[in-house]
C-alpha positions in Angstrom: -26.1 -29.8 30.8 -23.9 -29.1 33.8 -22.5 -25.7 34.8 -19.0 -26.6 33.5 -20.5 -27.4 30.0 -22.4 -24.1 30.0 -19.3 -22.3 31.1 -17.2 -23.8 28.3 -19.9 -23.1 25.8 -20.1 -19.4 26.9 -16.3 -19.1 26.8 -16.2 -20.5 23.3 -18.9 -18.1 22.2 -17.0 -15.2 23.8 -13.8 -16.2 21.9 -15.7 -16.4 18.6 -17.2 -12.9 19.2 -13.8 -11.5 20.1 -12.2 -13.0 17.0 -15.0 -11.7 14.8 -14.7 -8.2 16.2 -11.0 -8.2 15.7 -11.4 -9.3 12.1 -13.9 -6.6 11.6 -11.5 -4.1 13.0 -8.7 -5.3 10.7 -11.0 -5.2 7.7 -12.1 -1.7 8.5 -8.4 -0.6 9.0 -7.5 -2.1 5.6 -10.5 -0.7 3.8 -10.0 2.9 5.2 -7.7 4.1 2.3 -10.2 2.8 -0.3 -13.1 4.5 1.5 -11.1 7.7 1.7 -10.3 7.6 -2.0 -13.9 6.9 -2.8 -15.1 9.8 -0.7 -12.5 12.1 -2.3 -13.4 11.3 -5.9 -17.1 10.5 -5.7 -18.5 12.7 -3.0 -16.6 15.9 -3.8 -18.7 17.1 -6.7 -21.9 16.5 -4.8 -24.8 14.2 -5.3 -27.9 15.1 -7.2 -31.5 14.0 -6.4 -31.2 10.9 -8.6 -28.0 9.6 -7.0 -29.4 10.4 -3.6 -32.5 8.4 -4.4 -30.5 5.3 -5.3 -28.3 5.6 -2.2 -31.3 6.1 0.1 -33.2 3.2 -1.4 -30.4 0.7 -0.7 -29.8 2.2 2.8 -33.5 1.9 3.5 -33.7 -1.7 2.3 -30.8 -2.7 4.6 -32.3 -0.9 7.6 -35.7 -2.4 7.0 -34.3 -6.0 6.7 -32.4 -5.5 10.0 -35.6 -4.2 11.6 -37.6 -7.1 10.3 -35.2 -9.7 11.7 -34.9 -7.8 15.0 -38.7 -7.7 15.4 -38.8 -11.5 15.3 -42.1 -11.7 13.5 -40.4 -11.8 10.1 -41.5 -9.8 7.0 -45.1 -11.1 6.8 -46.5 -10.3 10.3 -45.6 -6.6 10.2 -45.9 -5.9 6.5 -48.2 -3.0 6.6 -46.1 -1.2 9.2 -42.9 -2.1 7.3 -44.2 -0.6 4.0 -45.3 2.7 5.7 -41.9 2.8 7.5 -40.1 2.1 4.3 -41.6 4.9 2.3 -41.3 7.5 5.1 -37.7 6.5 5.8 -36.9 6.5 2.1 -38.3 10.0 1.7 -36.4 11.4 4.7 -33.1 9.7 3.7 -33.5 10.8 0.1 -33.9 14.4 1.0 -31.3 14.4 3.7 -28.7 12.7 1.5 -29.4 15.2 -1.3 -29.2 18.1 1.1 -26.0 17.0 2.9 -24.0 15.9 -0.2 
């Protein structure tokens, strides 16, 4: 592969990333009123321990999946560390969400 081909491929990738970031910005701008309405109606009365547990569970699962893919070993290679991290992160997020909201 020549330098010109690599340059064109890098430029195409840059354009794709810029378009994706722009689309993400537009989506966030359009979703802002919905998110504000959700926060005004659902978060005003406060969350109990049960609702905080559900919220922290899904937040923890998303974060652990991102960590597993970022580690590169996948889910099996680091399973014992992922489980310990999952339960400790879940406990911390559960208590913090219940405390803040």
